[in-house]
Each structure stands twice: as structure tokens, then as C-alpha cells.
NUDOMAR-467325 format. One line per 10 residues: for each residue x, y, z of C-alpha. Coordinates in nm, 2 decimals. Example, Ala and Ser with C-alpha at 12.3 -4.5 7.8 and 13.67 -1.06 7.14 Angstrom:
2
1.23:-0.45:0.78; 1.37:-0.11:0.71
REM end
This chain:
86
0.57:-2.47:1.09; 0.57:-2.83:1.20; 0.31:-3.09:1.11; 0.18:-3.09:1.47; 0.14:-2.71:1.46; -0.05:-2.73:1.12; -0.30:-2.98:1.27; -0.37:-2.74:1.56; -0.45:-2.45:1.32; -0.71:-2.64:1.11
-1.07:-2.67:1.23; -1.39:-2.80:1.08; -1.60:-2.53:0.92; -1.94:-2.60:0.74; -1.97:-2.51:0.38; -2.23:-2.24:0.46; -2.00:-2.08:0.73; -1.71:-2.08:0.49; -1.90:-1.92:0.20; -2.05:-1.65:0.43
-1.71:-1.57:0.57; -1.55:-1.58:0.22; -1.81:-1.34:0.08; -1.77:-1.11:0.38; -1.39:-1.11:0.33; -1.44:-1.03:-0.04; -1.67:-0.74:0.03; -1.42:-0.61:0.29; -1.14:-0.65:0.04; -0.95:-0.89:0.27
-0.68:-1.13:0.16; -0.68:-1.51:0.17; -0.43:-1.49:0.46; -0.66:-1.26:0.66; -0.96:-1.49:0.59; -0.76:-1.79:0.69; -0.66:-1.63:1.02; -1.02:-1.54:1.10; -1.14:-1.89:1.03; -0.86:-2.07:1.20
-0.74:-2.23:0.88; -0.43:-2.23:0.68; -0.42:-2.00:0.37; -0.37:-2.30:0.15; -0.69:-2.46:0.29; -0.89:-2.15:0.21; -0.76:-2.15:-0.15; -0.82:-2.52:-0.19; -1.17:-2.51:-0.06; -1.26:-2.20:-0.28
-1.11:-2.38:-0.59; -1.32:-2.69:-0.50; -1.64:-2.50:-0.47; -1.57:-2.32:-0.79; -1.53:-2.65:-0.97; -1.87:-2.76:-0.83; -2.03:-2.45:-0.99; -2.03:-2.21:-0.70; -1.93:-1.87:-0.84; -1.69:-1.75:-0.57
-1.50:-1.43:-0.66; -1.13:-1.42:-0.61; -1.00:-1.25:-0.30; -0.77:-0.95:-0.30; -0.41:-1.04:-0.39; -0.11:-0.91:-0.20; 0.19:-0.83:-0.41; 0.17:-1.06:-0.71; 0.29:-1.00:-1.06; 0.29:-0.65:-1.21
0.06:-0.57:-1.49; 0.20:-0.65:-1.84; 0.23:-0.37:-2.09; 0.19:-0.57:-2.41; 0.29:-0.28:-2.64; 0.62:-0.21:-2.47; 0.71:-0.58:-2.45; 0.63:-0.63:-2.82; 0.85:-0.33:-2.90; 1.14:-0.50:-2.72
1.08:-0.82:-2.91; 1.07:-0.64:-3.24; 1.38:-0.44:-3.16; 1.58:-0.75:-3.06; 1.46:-0.96:-3.36; 1.64:-0.73:-3.61
REM end
């Protein structure tokens, strides 16, 4: 995406509108990408704004993640470490 295209995507959204849309997205188990599309923002802008609001004390929950890292099985990983350390 070019810089010109990025500028066309972003729009001004009030904090109140953003938080309402964010909480609706959380309740509907939407992703950051889906919320961004519905607001006309880039996914990075949604993440940045949510992080900024959290730093100011607004207790926004995290949105559903797509993909991501698998859960860590601590016991099996520790067994590997101990087996290889011998």
C-alpha cells in the first residue's frame, strides 16, 4: 500500500466513537483488522489508539487474535531441557 493510499484509509474518529466501536467489536469477538475496516482505519492505528488509551487508564480489553503463537506446554519443554542438559 502506498503512502497516498494509507492517507485515504484513515479518518478522524472521536474517542467516544472509537471506544464504543471497540467494545462492540470485543463483545462480537471481532479482530483488530475487522474493527479497523469498519472504522475506516488501518489495523496499526486501532492498536496504537487502544494502547494509548490503556496507558491513560482506560481499561480496554484485548481483541480476539488471529493465528498468533501456540500455547506453551511448560512441562514438556522443561523435559526437553532436562533431557538435553545431561
